[in-house]
Each structure stands twice: as structure tokens, then as C-alpha cells.
C-alpha positions in Angstrom: 16.2 -5.7 -36.2 14.9 -8.6 -35.2 11.7 -9.3 -37.9 8.9 -11.1 -36.7 6.9 -12.2 -40.1 3.1 -11.5 -40.2 1.5 -13.3 -42.7 -2.1 -12.8 -41.1 -2.0 -15.4 -38.2 -2.3 -15.0 -34.6 0.2 -15.2 -32.0 2.6 -12.4 -33.0 2.0 -10.6 -30.2 3.4 -13.0 -27.6 6.4 -13.5 -29.7 6.8 -9.7 -29.8 6.3 -9.4 -26.0 8.6 -12.1 -25.1 11.4 -10.2 -27.4 11.0 -7.2 -25.9 10.7 -8.4 -22.1 14.5 -9.8 -23.3 15.6 -6.0 -24.2 15.5 -6.8 -27.5 13.3 -4.2 -30.1 11.2 -6.8 -32.9 9.4 -5.5 -35.7 6.4 -7.1 -36.8 6.6 -7.0 -40.4 4.9 -8.9 -43.8 7.8 -6.8 -46.3 10.0 -8.5 -48.5 12.6 -5.7 -47.8 12.3 -6.0 -44.0 13.4 -9.7 -44.3 16.3 -9.0 -46.6 17.5 -6.2 -44.1 17.0 -8.0 -40.7 19.4 -9.5 -38.4 17.1 -12.3 -37.6 13.8 -13.5 -38.8 11.2 -15.1 -36.6 8.7 -16.7 -38.2 6.0 -17.8 -35.8 2.2 -19.3 -36.0 -0.8 -21.2 -35.5 -3.4 -22.2 -38.1 -2.8 -24.6 -41.0 0.9 -25.4 -43.2 -1.6 -24.9 -46.4 -2.8 -21.6 -45.8 0.4 -20.3 -44.2 2.2 -21.2 -47.5 -0.4 -19.4 -49.8 -0.3 -15.7 -47.3 3.6 -16.1 -47.9 3.3 -16.3 -51.5 0.8 -13.7 -51.6 3.0 -11.5 -49.9 6.4 -12.4 -51.8 8.2 -13.7 -48.7 9.1 -17.1 -49.9 12.0 -16.1 -52.1 13.3 -13.8 -49.5 12.7 -16.4 -46.5 14.7 -18.9 -48.6 17.7 -16.7 -49.4 18.1 -15.7 -46.3 18.5 -19.2 -44.6 20.3 -20.1 -47.6 22.9 -17.2 -46.5 23.1 -19.0 -42.8 21.7 -15.8 -41.3 19.9 -16.1 -38.0 16.4 -17.9 -38.6 13.6 -19.2 -36.1 11.1 -21.3 -36.7 7.8 -21.5 -34.2 5.3 -24.2 -34.6 3.5 -23.7 -37.8 6.6 -21.9 -38.8 8.8 -25.1 -38.3 6.7 -27.6 -40.8 6.4 -24.7 -43.5 9.9 -25.6 -43.1 9.6 -29.0 -44.7 9.0 -30.4 -48.3 5.6 -30.6 -47.8 3.0 -31.7 -45.5 -0.2 -33.9 -45.4 -2.4 -31.3 -44.1 -5.2 -30.5 -46.0 -5.0 -33.0 -48.8 -1.3 -32.2 -49.2 0.9 -29.2 -49.9 4.3 -28.0 -51.1 6.2 -26.1 -48.7 9.4 -24.2 -48.6 11.4 -27.1 -49.0 14.3 -25.9 -47.4 14.3 -29.1 -45.0 14.1 -32.2 -46.8 11.1 -34.4 -45.3 7.3 -34.6 -44.8 4.9 -33.0 -42.0 2.7 -36.2 -40.6 -0.3 -36.2 -38.9 -0.1 -37.3 -35.4 -0.8 -40.8 -34.9 -4.6 -42.5 -34.3 -4.8 -43.4 -30.3 -3.4 -39.5 -29.2 -5.7 -36.8 -28.7 -5.3 -34.1 -31.2 -4.1 -31.3 -31.0 -1.6 -32.2 -28.9 -2.1 -29.1 -26.6 -0.2 -28.6 -23.4 3.2 -29.4 -21.3 5.6 -32.1 -22.7 9.1 -33.0 -22.2 12.1 -32.1 -24.5 14.6 -34.2 -24.8 18.2 -33.0 -25.9 19.8 -35.1 -28.3 22.9 -32.8 -28.4 24.5 -30.1 -26.6 23.5 -27.2 -28.8 23.9 -23.7 -27.5 20.2 -23.1 -27.9 19.8 -25.5 -24.9 22.4 -23.4 -22.6 21.1 -23.2 -19.1 18.1 -25.2 -20.0 17.8 -28.5 -17.8 17.4 -31.5 -20.1 13.8 -33.0 -20.2 12.2 -29.7 -19.5 8.9 -29.0 -20.3 7.7 -26.5 -23.0 4.4 -25.9 -24.1 2.8 -27.3 -27.8 -0.4 -26.8 -29.8 -0.3 -28.6 -32.9 -1.9 -31.6 -34.7 1.2 -32.3 -37.0 5.1 -32.9 -37.0 7.8 -32.7 -39.4 9.7 -35.6 -40.1 13.3 -34.5 -41.7 15.3 -37.1 -43.9 18.0 -36.2 -42.4 17.9 -37.4 -38.7 20.7 -35.4 -37.7 19.1 -32.4 -37.7 17.1 -33.2 -34.6 18.3 -32.0 -31.7 15.4 -32.0 -29.6 12.7 -34.9 -29.2 9.6 -35.2 -27.6 7.3 -38.0 -26.9 3.6 -38.0 -28.1 2.4 -41.2 -29.8 5.6 -41.0 -32.2 9.0 -39.8 -30.9 9.2 -36.2 -33.2 11.6 -33.3 -33.5 10.7 -30.9 -31.4 13.8 -28.4 -31.6 15.5 -28.7 -35.4 18.9 -27.1 -35.9 21.1 -26.8 -39.1 23.7 -24.0 -38.9 21.6 -20.7 -37.9 18.6 -22.0 -38.6 16.9 -23.4 -35.5 12.9 -24.1 -35.1 10.9 -25.6 -32.8 7.4 -27.6 -32.6 6.7 -25.8 -29.4 6.0 -22.3 -28.6 8.7 -20.8 -26.6 6.6 -17.3 -26.2 4.0 -19.5 -24.1 6.6 -21.5 -22.3 7.5 -19.2 -19.2 11.5 -18.5 -18.1 12.7 -21.1 -20.1 11.3 -20.9 -23.4 12.0 -16.6 -23.0 15.7 -18.6 -22.2 15.7 -20.2 -25.4 14.8 -16.7 -27.3 17.9 -15.3 -25.6 20.3 -18.3 -26.4 19.0 -18.0 -30.0 19.8 -14.2 -30.0 23.0 -13.8 -28.0 24.4 -16.4 -30.2 22.8 -15.5 -33.6 23.3 -11.5 -32.9 26.9 -12.2 -32.0 27.7 -13.8 -35.0 28.2 -16.9 -34.0 26.3 -20.2 -34.9 23.5 -20.7 -32.3 
């Protein structure tokens, strides 16, 4: 089962539709039991990290998500789903997040149009399997005002320039997260999901 976590944010249907297009059967769920039983978990999202964390706590999903990742099972965070993996965020006056990745979520620098909305390049820093068949410096679709900065820079496998060099693809073992939205990024976005599912579902580390 590919569990798409529903914590009350939008954009779930477009993620589920992308997964279905690839021939998989997603399950949109807010149940901790489904997270625990899933082969793959996707945490998508739009909105604010503080609201997301509040919803995850209220639904009893924080510990199941953290355990799923700690067990090195395939987990894909998208946009806010990337940001809440960090220790904390500056957004909304500051909030604690899941603490899965040491680091802080910061506001995009002054002088840039915020939110960062539209297509932008992703420069591949490593030959990670998720990039299989995806040319370097391909464009993906972004909608965000904050970005995550991990303490361990080796976790950044893809980066994007927007007034700052930010980690737009972060990976550690079977954990993958993107600041952009693959489900809104056409064929290459679908290819990225497919790469992740094929490696994750086969038991190999993405």
C-alpha cells in the first residue's frame, strides 16, 4: 500500500492521481494504522508548517511517521512534507517540527518575489537513483516561501537557485523529500515518483 497522508491540506488528489497514472493504487488516509502497515508513505502538502504539525499531532501521526522513517522504510515528503522533517521552522514566529533532519526552515531572502511560484531548475549534486532518466538541470514546479537548510549538507542531492542556493531534493537512505511538486511537474515529475516507487518497493534504497 502507498499511503498518502491526509492531514487536512489540499493537493492530495493531484498526488493520488499521479500515483494512479503510474499504475499503483494509493490510499489517502489519516489513520496511524495505515501508516504503520504501508509499503510507502507520502506526506504531501501546501500551506504552513505550523498548521501541518498541529494537524499531525491531533491525528496521532507524529510518532508513526517518525518510526516509519527510523525503520528506513520508503518515505517521500513533498513541499511542506519536506519542511516539517526539519528540527524547526521560522514560519509563523517559529515552530518545532518532526526533527527527523537536523536543521532549520528559513524564509526565502529579501529581494525575491515570494512565494517562489513556477518552474525552476534542479541541479543534481549526485547520481541518486531518483534522478534516473531525468536530465540534469531539468525544470520542476515550485510553490513556497520557505526552504529547509540541513546541518548535514551531504543530504542535499539536488539544489535550486532562488536568491539562495537551497536544497530542493533531500535524501537519506529510503527517505526522499522535494521542495517542488513532482505531481505538478509533468512527465519528469511522474518519472521521479516512478523511480522512487520502483526502488522503494523492490526493497532497494532509493
